[in-house]
N, C-alpha and C positions, 0 to 999 in steps of 0.2 A: 801474959797475954799470948794466946795461941795463934800460930801462924797458919794461914789458910791459902791454898791454891785452888783456883776455880777453873776447871776445864770446860770450855763452852760458855765463856762469860758473856758473849753477845746474844745468847739465846734467852728464852723466857725464864728458865730456871736460873741461869747464871745472873741475869739482872735482878731477879727477886732475892737471890742469895746475897748479893751486894746490898740490897735494900735492908734485909734482915740484919746483916752485920753492922750497917750504919745505925740501925735502931739499937743494937746492943753495944753502944759506944764503950770503948775501953776493954772489951772482952776478947776481941779478935783483931788481928793485923793481916792485911792482904799481902801475901808474899808473891804470888804469881797469878797470871791470867793467861788463858789460851783461847784462841778463836780460829776459825777457818780463814776468813779474809775480810771481816767487817772492820776495816781500819778506822773509820770515823767513830764508831761506837767504842772501839778499843782505846783510841786516843783520848776520848772523853773519860773513860774509866781510869786510864793511867793518871790523868790530871787530878781526878777526884780522890783516888785511893792510893796513889803512889806505890805501886808494887815494885819489888826489886827486879823481877824478870817477867817477860811475856814470851809466848810462843805463837807463831802464825803458821798455819799449815800451808797456805798458798804462797810459794816463794815469790811470785810476781807482785804480791801485795807488800812485801817486806820493804822494798825501797821507798814506797810511799810513806810508810811509818817512819823510816829512818830520816826522811826529809823534815819531819816535824821536830826532831831534836828534843825528845822528851826525857832524855837522860835515864833510860831504862835498858837493861840487857835484853836483847832480842834473840830468841832461838827460832830456828826455821824448820818447817816440814813436820811430818809425822814423828820423825826422830826427835825433833825439838820438843814436841808435846810430851813424848815419853820421858825424855830427860827431865823436863820440868816436873812432871808428875812424880818422879822417883827421887827427887832431892830430899836428903835425909833431915834437913833442918826444918821441915814442915810438919806440923802436927795433924792437919786435916786437909784432905784432898776431896773436893766436891767434883764429881764426874758427871757433867751434864752434857757430854757429847752424845749426839744422836747416832744410834745404830752400832754396828759391829766395829766401827772405827775406835770405839771406846775400850775395846778389849785389852790391848797391850798397855795403854795408860793405866787401866785398872790394876793389872799385875805389877806395874812399876810402882804404883802408889803404896801397895801393901808390903813390898819387900823390906822396907825399913821400919815396919811396925806402925805406920801411920793409920789414922782413922780414914777409911774410905766412905764418904757419904755419897751414895750412888743414886742418881736419877736415871741411870742407864740400865734398863732391864736386859738388854741384849747380851751384855757380858756374862750374865748368869744363864741366860737362855742357851747360848751356844757353848759355854765352857764352865758351867756350874760345877761339873765333876772335877775340874782342875782348880777353879778359883776358891771354892770353899776350903779344901785342904790347904791351899797356899796361905789363906788368911790365918788359919790355925797354926800352921808351921811358923809363920812370921810373928805371931803374937799380935797381929793387927786386929782392927775392928772393921766390920762391914755393917753400916747402918743405912737402911733404905730411905730414900726420899719420896718415892712413890707414895701417894696418900694412902693407898690400900695396904701396902706392906708396912708402912709406918703404923697404921691402925692395928694390923695384926700383931706387930711387935708390942705395942702398948697393951693390947688386950691379953696377950699371952702371959703377961706377968701375973695374971689372976690365978695361975695354977702352974703345975709342972708340965714339961714337954710330954711326958708319958700319960698325962691326964687329958690331952687334947684329943677329942673325937674327930673333929673336922674343922677346916678353915672355910669360911664363906666370904668370897670376894664379891663386893658389890660393884655394879656397873650402871652407869647412867643409861646405857642403851644407845648412846650416840644420837645423831640427828634423825635416824630412820626407825627408832623404836616405835612400834604401834602404827607405823605408816604402811599398811598393807597395800595402799594404792601406788606405792613407789615401784617403778620398773627399774631395777638395778642396771639394766642394759643401757638406759638413757640418763643415768645420774651424771650430773656435771661435776667438775672440780669444785665449783662454787657451792653446790648443794652439799657435797661431802665435807666441806670445811666449816659448815654452820653448826658447830657444837653448841648444845643448849646451855651448858654450865661452865665449861672450862675454856680459858684462852691458852692455846698451846701452839707449838710449831705445826707446820703443814703435815709432816710425815705422821706424827703421833695422832693428829686429828683425823686423818684418813684411816689410820689403824683403829681408832675408836668407832668410826662409821662402819667398818667391816667387822668390828668386834675382835679383830686379831689382837688388838692391844690387851684385851682381857685374857685371851688365850696365852699370850706371852707372859702375862702376870701369873697365870696358873703355874707355868714352868718355873718362873722366878720364885714363887712361894714355896714350891717343892724343895728347891735348893736352900733357901733361906731358913726354912723351919723343919726340914727333914720329914715332911709329911707326904705319903704316897698319893699319886694322882686321884685314886678312887675316893680319897677323903678330902678333896679340894673341890668345892662347889662354887657356882656363880649364881648371883641373884641380881636381877635387874631392879634398880632403885633410882628412878628418874630424877629425884631431887638432889642426889649427891650429898646428903647430909650424914648418913651412916656410911662410914668409909670402908669398913669391913667388920667381920664378926668372927670370934673364936668360940666354938662350941666345945664344952668339956664333957667328960664321961658321965657326969651327974646330970646332964641335960641343960646346965646353965649356959647361956649365950652372953658373952661379954662383947659389947660393941663400942667402937670409938666414934664419936660424933663431932661435927664441927662444920663451919661454913666451908664451901668449896673454894678454898684459898690456899695455894701452895706454900705461902709463907709459913704456915703453921708446921707442916711436916719438915720443911727446910730447917726451921729454928730448932725443932726437936732433935733432928739429926746432928746439928752443930753442938747443942748444949747437953745432949744425952750423957748421963741419965738425969741431969738436973733440968728442972723447968724454970722458966723465967717469964716475966711479963712480955706479952707479944703485942705487936701492932695490929693484929687481926682482932676485930671485935668478937666478943663471946657470942655463942649461939643462943638465940631466943626462940625456943620451940613454939611458943604461942604465936609468934609471927609467921613461922613456917607453915603451920596448919597441918595438913595431911601429909603423911609419908606413905608412899606406895612401894609395893614389892611384887615382882613377877618372875616367873621362870623364864630363862632365855629361850629363844626360838632357834634351835640348832639347825633347822631346815633352811631358814632364811639367811642364817649367818654361818655358813659352812666353815669359815676360818676357825671357829671354836672347836669343831670336830678335828680339823687338821692339827691344831695345837695339842689337843689331848692325844691324838694318834702319835705325834712326834715324841711326846713325853713318854708314852708307853713303849715306843720302839727304842728310845734311848740312844746312847752313843752319839753318832754324827747326825741323826735325824733332826734334832732341833736346830742344828746349824743350817741344814738344807732349808728347813721351814723359814728361818729368819732371813737367810740370804735371798731366797725366792720372793719373800714378802717385800723386802726392801727394794729389790729390783722392780717388782711389779708396781709397787706404789709410786716409785720414781717415774715409771712409764705412764701411769695414769695421770700423775700431776703434770706431765709434759704433753698430755693429750694424745698419746700414741696407742693406748688401749682403753677399753671401757672399764667402768667400775666393776662390772660383773666378771670381767676377765681375771681380776686379781686372784680369787681363790682357785680358779681353773689352772692358772700358771703354777701356783704353789703345789697343787695336787699333782700336776704333771711331773714336776721335778722330784717330788717325794716318791712317786711311783717308780721313777727311773733309777733312783739312788740305791746302791748297795750299802747298807749301814755298816760303818766301822764301829765296833763295840766300845772301844775306849780310846778315842782319838787324842793325840797330843796336840800341843798348841800349833805346831807347824802344819799338821794335817788339817786342823780346823780352819786356819787361815787360807790354806790351799783350796779346801772345799768351798769356802765362802767366795773366793775369787772365781773359781770355776763355774759355780752356779750363776753368779751375776753375769759373767761373760757369755755363758750359754743362752741365758734369757735375752740379753740385749741383742745378741747376734741373730737369734731366731726371729725376733720382732723386726729387726732391720731387714731380714731377708724376705719378709712377707709382702 
């Protein structure tokens, strides 16, 4: 029985991972759970799944959990999450932490040769040049949970890496695809959170609305599959049935299809390379009806251009892109900037930044912190 630690267990991916593991009874054992401060959710998960250890980022929430006397080891702060992720007696670490905060736990997970099932694209976006070599050096595995990258992984097995002509990432287009009547200056938080197909956390849902999520996925795909940016394309597919496509040099395009349900890529990452019965019902194309595909509108969604620009610039540029985006999205969600201001802030920070060609981990974390601080201070001063 494989031991699993889930980082971000109180979020959507974390909860669905626990659901998948419950469905695959007898295959996996929950060793550890980590969360920011969602004590009630975590307490319920402890009682249901009996982990050996948990980590809570927010130290003020720790005492509340300790009062419940649940008989579990409790680790505290970011350091506690990193320690939990790096424990060598764990076979699989599922990293479902949102944003750059997942970076150090990702490195900790792979140092002992564990399988890292990553739902966190930011680790690869800001430090792919460090993370991929570290995975190889440790003899670890990095299996993506993102539905698009899971699809690319599955489709890529139809040929050799040197036979891949291009990767095609599909995108729903978010809530504003085809809505030329929308004025992005007046988009509300509620408007941006109305994703047509997926139920996700607020940050990633806003990223889908700006299409930055797809831009980040382009960078992630580059590092996962070693394909240059000019051979990674985006295709709008509103139904979210075709999750991505690999095109080979003979012109064949191999697609992975399924219902828009994250339990499928989660299970594939856990059981890889084996397939097992899944609780997600199989796809019935006759019920789906029409499948649509459109070119993305780079003019209306400039975050896509910014992501490609960052990948082309390389070095520390993707770190700036990601940090600026996370800060801008947080400001939008708190009502302090408009939706249209998100790409403007990102562009402004990227133009100011002098790219470091091959930043180390310390430099990446410093840049990430500096960019966020700069953005928050500039908005506070307006």
